[in-house]
Every structure is written in C-alpha cells, then in structure tokens.
C-alpha positions in Angstrom: 113.0 99.6 112.5 113.0 99.6 116.2 111.4 102.4 117.9 115.1 102.2 120.0 116.5 102.8 116.5 114.3 104.9 115.4 114.8 107.6 118.5 118.7 106.8 118.5 119.0 107.9 114.9 116.6 111.3 115.7 119.3 111.7 119.1 122.5 111.7 116.6 119.9 114.3 114.2 120.3 116.5 116.7 124.2 116.2 118.1 124.6 116.2 113.9 122.9 119.6 114.3 124.4 121.1 117.1 127.9 120.3 115.9 126.9 122.0 112.4 125.8 125.3 114.0 128.5 125.2 116.1 130.6 126.0 112.8 132.4 122.3 113.3 133.3 118.9 111.1 133.3 116.1 112.5 137.1 116.0 113.0 137.2 119.3 114.4 134.9 118.1 117.1 136.1 114.9 117.2 140.0 116.5 118.3 138.2 119.2 120.8 136.7 115.8 122.6 140.0 113.6 122.1 137.9 111.2 120.1 138.3 109.6 117.4 136.3 110.8 114.2 134.5 107.6 113.9 132.9 107.5 117.6 131.5 111.1 116.2 130.1 109.4 113.3 128.9 106.3 114.9 127.0 108.5 117.4 125.6 111.1 114.6 124.1 108.5 112.3 122.7 106.3 115.4 125.2 103.5 115.7 125.7 104.2 119.0 124.4 104.9 121.6 126.0 108.4 123.7 126.7 108.1 127.5 125.5 111.2 129.4 129.2 112.4 130.2 129.0 112.5 126.0 126.5 114.9 125.6 127.9 116.7 128.1 130.8 117.0 126.2 129.6 117.3 123.0 127.2 120.2 124.5 130.5 122.0 125.6 132.5 121.6 122.5 129.5 123.0 120.2 129.2 126.0 123.0 126.1 125.4 124.2 126.2 123.8 127.6 122.7 124.3 127.9 121.6 121.9 125.8 122.9 119.0 127.4 119.7 118.7 129.9 117.8 118.4 126.9 119.9 115.9 124.9 120.2 114.0 128.7 116.2 113.6 128.8 116.4 112.5 125.1 118.8 109.7 126.1 116.7 108.7 128.8 113.8 108.5 126.8 116.1 106.2 124.8 117.1 104.3 127.5 113.8 103.3 128.6 113.0 101.0 125.6 115.5 98.9 126.7 115.9 98.4 130.6 118.6 96.2 131.5 117.7 93.8 134.4 120.7 94.9 136.1 120.2 98.3 136.2 116.3 97.9 136.9 116.6 95.5 140.1 120.2 97.5 141.4 117.8 98.0 144.3 116.1 94.9 144.5 112.4 94.0 143.0 110.9 95.1 145.5 110.7 99.0 143.9 110.8 97.9 140.5 107.1 96.0 141.7 106.1 99.6 143.0 106.8 101.2 139.5 105.0 98.6 137.9 101.7 99.1 139.8 101.3 102.9 139.1 101.6 101.6 135.5 98.6 99.1 136.1 96.8 101.9 138.5 97.1 104.1 135.3 95.6 101.7 132.7 92.2 101.1 132.2 92.6 97.9 129.7 95.2 95.6 130.3 95.5 92.6 128.3 98.4 90.3 129.3 99.3 87.1 127.3 101.4 83.9 129.6 102.4 80.9 128.2 105.2 79.7 130.9 103.6 81.0 134.4 101.1 82.6 136.1 101.1 86.5 135.5 102.3 88.5 138.4 98.8 90.3 139.2 97.3 86.3 139.9 100.1 85.2 141.9 99.8 83.8 145.1 102.3 85.2 148.2 104.0 81.3 148.1 104.2 81.4 143.9 105.9 84.7 143.5 107.9 83.6 146.5 109.3 80.9 144.7 110.1 82.7 141.6 111.8 85.7 143.1 113.8 83.7 144.9 115.1 82.3 141.9 115.3 85.5 140.1 117.1 86.3 142.5 119.8 83.6 142.7 120.2 83.9 139.1 120.5 87.6 138.6 122.7 88.2 142.1 120.1 91.1 142.7 119.6 92.5 146.2 117.6 89.4 147.9 114.5 91.7 149.3 112.4 89.0 148.6 109.9 89.3 151.5 109.4 93.1 150.5 108.9 92.4 146.4 106.1 89.5 147.4 104.6 92.3 149.9 104.8 95.0 147.2 103.2 91.8 144.2 100.2 91.2 146.4 99.8 95.1 147.4 100.0 95.4 143.5 96.9 92.8 142.9 94.7 95.6 144.7 94.7 97.3 141.4 92.0 94.4 140.1 89.4 94.9 142.5 89.2 99.1 141.2 85.9 99.8 139.4 86.4 100.8 135.8 89.6 98.5 135.3 89.4 95.7 132.7 92.1 92.3 132.8 92.3 90.0 130.1 94.1 87.3 131.1 95.2 84.7 128.4 97.1 81.8 129.7 98.2 78.8 128.1 97.6 75.1 130.0 101.4 74.5 129.9 101.8 78.0 131.9 99.5 76.2 134.2 101.5 72.7 134.7 104.6 74.6 135.2 106.1 73.1 138.7 107.7 76.5 139.6 107.0 75.9 143.2 106.3 73.6 145.9 103.6 70.9 145.5 101.0 73.0 148.1 101.9 76.1 146.5 101.2 74.9 142.9 97.5 73.7 144.4 97.1 76.9 146.0 97.7 78.8 142.8 95.3 76.9 140.9 92.7 77.4 143.4 93.1 81.2 143.3 92.8 81.5 140.0 89.7 79.6 139.8 88.6 82.4 142.7 90.0 85.3 140.8 88.5 84.3 137.5 85.1 85.3 139.3 86.2 88.7 139.6 83.7 91.8 137.8 86.8 93.0 135.8 88.7 89.9 135.0 88.4 87.8 132.0 90.6 84.6 132.3 91.0 82.7 129.2 93.0 78.9 128.7 94.4 77.6 126.0 94.0 74.0 126.0 97.3 71.9 125.4 95.0 70.0 122.4 94.5 73.8 120.8 95.8 74.5 117.2 97.9 77.3 118.0 97.7 80.4 115.5 101.1 81.7 116.0 104.4 80.3 118.0 103.9 81.5 122.2 107.2 83.1 121.5 107.3 85.0 124.9 105.1 87.0 127.2 103.8 90.7 127.0 101.6 92.8 128.8 99.4 95.1 126.6 98.6 98.7 128.5 95.7 100.0 126.9 97.4 101.2 123.5 99.7 102.9 124.6 102.6 100.6 125.9 103.5 97.0 125.4 106.3 95.4 127.8 108.3 92.3 127.0 110.2 90.2 129.3 113.6 88.8 128.4 116.2 87.2 131.0 118.4 90.4 130.1 116.0 93.3 130.3 112.6 94.6 130.2 111.6 95.8 126.5 109.1 98.4 126.4 107.2 99.4 122.7 105.7 102.6 122.5 105.6 102.9 118.5 101.8 102.5 117.3 102.3 100.3 114.8 104.1 98.1 116.6 101.7 97.6 119.4 99.3 97.0 116.8 101.0 94.1 115.5 100.8 92.9 119.7 96.9 93.3 119.3 96.9 91.3 116.8 98.7 88.7 118.4 97.0 88.8 121.4 93.5 88.7 119.4 94.8 85.5 117.4 95.5 83.7 121.0 91.8 84.7 122.2 90.1 82.9 119.4 91.3 79.6 120.4 91.2 79.9 124.5 88.6 78.9 126.8 86.8 80.8 128.6 84.0 80.5 131.7 83.2 77.6 132.7 85.8 76.0 129.7 88.4 77.4 131.5 87.4 76.5 134.8 87.7 73.0 133.8 90.7 72.8 132.5 92.1 74.6 135.5 90.4 72.3 137.6 91.8 69.2 135.9 94.7 70.5 136.0 94.6 70.8 139.8 93.3 67.6 140.1 96.1 65.8 138.6 99.0 68.1 140.5 96.5 66.1 143.9 96.7 62.4 142.1 100.3 62.7 141.0 101.1 63.6 145.1 99.3 60.7 146.1 101.4 58.7 143.8 104.4 59.8 145.3 103.0 59.5 148.8 102.3 56.4 147.9 105.7 55.1 146.5 107.6 56.3 149.2 108.0 53.3 152.2 107.1 54.4 155.6 110.1 55.1 158.1 111.6 52.6 159.7 111.8 53.0 163.5 115.2 52.8 165.1 114.0 49.2 167.2 113.5 48.0 163.7 117.1 48.3 162.7 
C-alpha cells in the first residue's frame, strides 16, 4: 500500500469516527449532505479523496464545525504526496524553484539519480533555459522562463555550503541527450567537469557499456533519509514512508556499484564532449558555403 492510500484511509477513519460520534449512520449523513450514500462509503473506506468543501460540510453535518480545520490539515498532508504540475506550477516555474531551494538547504545529504538529463543543481543557465522553455510549451504554464532560470541558478549556491554533501549518479545517456543547442550542450558538459571538483560534490557516471543492476525507470532525489521526490510528466510524487525510502536507497546504492568516479567519470564526460565537438565539425564541413549574389 502506498503512502497516499494509507493516509487517505486514515482520513476516512477519522471521518467515520466523527459520523459515529454524532450518532448517524451512513445513510442519515448522506441525506443531511444531499449526497448519495455510496459517496459517504467511498470516502470512509479510503476509495475517494474528499475535497475541502466536503470536509467542511461533513463536520457541520456532524455538529462539529471546529473539526474542519484538523481534517483540512490532514487533507493537505495527503495532497502533498501527489502534487500535479497543473497545481504546483499555476504561478510558474520560478516559485517552484524557490520551494526546492528551501528543501535543498534543509538537507545534509542529497542523493540524485538521473538517467535522462543533467540534474537541475548542475545545469548551466543556457541548458536550463531550453528545458524550461520546452516545459512551458508542453504544460501551458505561465511563461516565466527568465525568472525560473534565475531561481535555478540561485538554488545552486547550496553546492558551496559547508556541511552539505551531494552525490549525483548520471547515465552516459543523460550526458549525450541533446536537449539544448550544440554550443549550450558543450558548455553544460564543461560545467560538469568543473563542478565535479567541488569539495561537497560526488559525481558518478554510469557508462553505456555497464551491465545495469536495475532498469533505469525514472529519476529520483533522496533528501537525507526523510523524503524521496519522483517527477512524472503529470505530477511530483513525494515519498515519506520509511520502508519505501529504504528501497530507493537500495536502488541508488546498486547504481553506485556500476558508476565511475573521479578521473574515470571525468574521462567519460570529456569523451562525450569531444564527440559533440567532432559531430559539429562534420556538420559544418557538410554545409556548402553561401553563394554570393554575383554567382547566381
């Protein structure tokens, strides 16, 4: 059972107790609320998530309007485990970056696995700009790309804070992914070579030739041993259940066993960078020179 389902059932149990203490059966409460009895049953058994308005009405119908605040707090905690991007980004990407900034600062050891792109804390402004621009176009969120890039760059200051540790594991495929213009891509790879030398940063790269211990299903961030964040195309999932966090730690540690570090990691980055330069030289050589007007 997931954290989300477990906490939704716990919220349903609270609502069941509130109804029972009011001396009402499910049908009687449904009549007071103007609901179908099945809705009361689904909410109490954790099969439907109530809205804030549902909680207010339920508390009032049970003669306990003061209980609404506590129930709403529980609902907000429940919602925090699965936050849709439509909701999280309704004010744009910059505010979301500032929320992440506070979480980064409160974390002593951050572990990041990324199979598809360079993580945000290691991105250059040009690389980040390309990513944010594409996401705004996809999701239809407010276009605050310049502000989002600025917030992401400010967020990276935490890399220089004493007492913080950052362990990044990337696949070689993430380094090769062309998510920005060629010049920006080369600059991003240069940035990785530089940031890998920071005292609190440990950079691991899994080469294409490595036998993977597990399929790289998705990226994830582990904040100390208290929270795991997973991003999908539609939402951000926050995992706080201890056993689930422990499982993500196992997954991360298995990727660590096949990653390259130090000079070996830098060699992989440098190799990909050299390939980028060579590919651009081939493209330039294949493009015929512009003919002047007099040659036509």
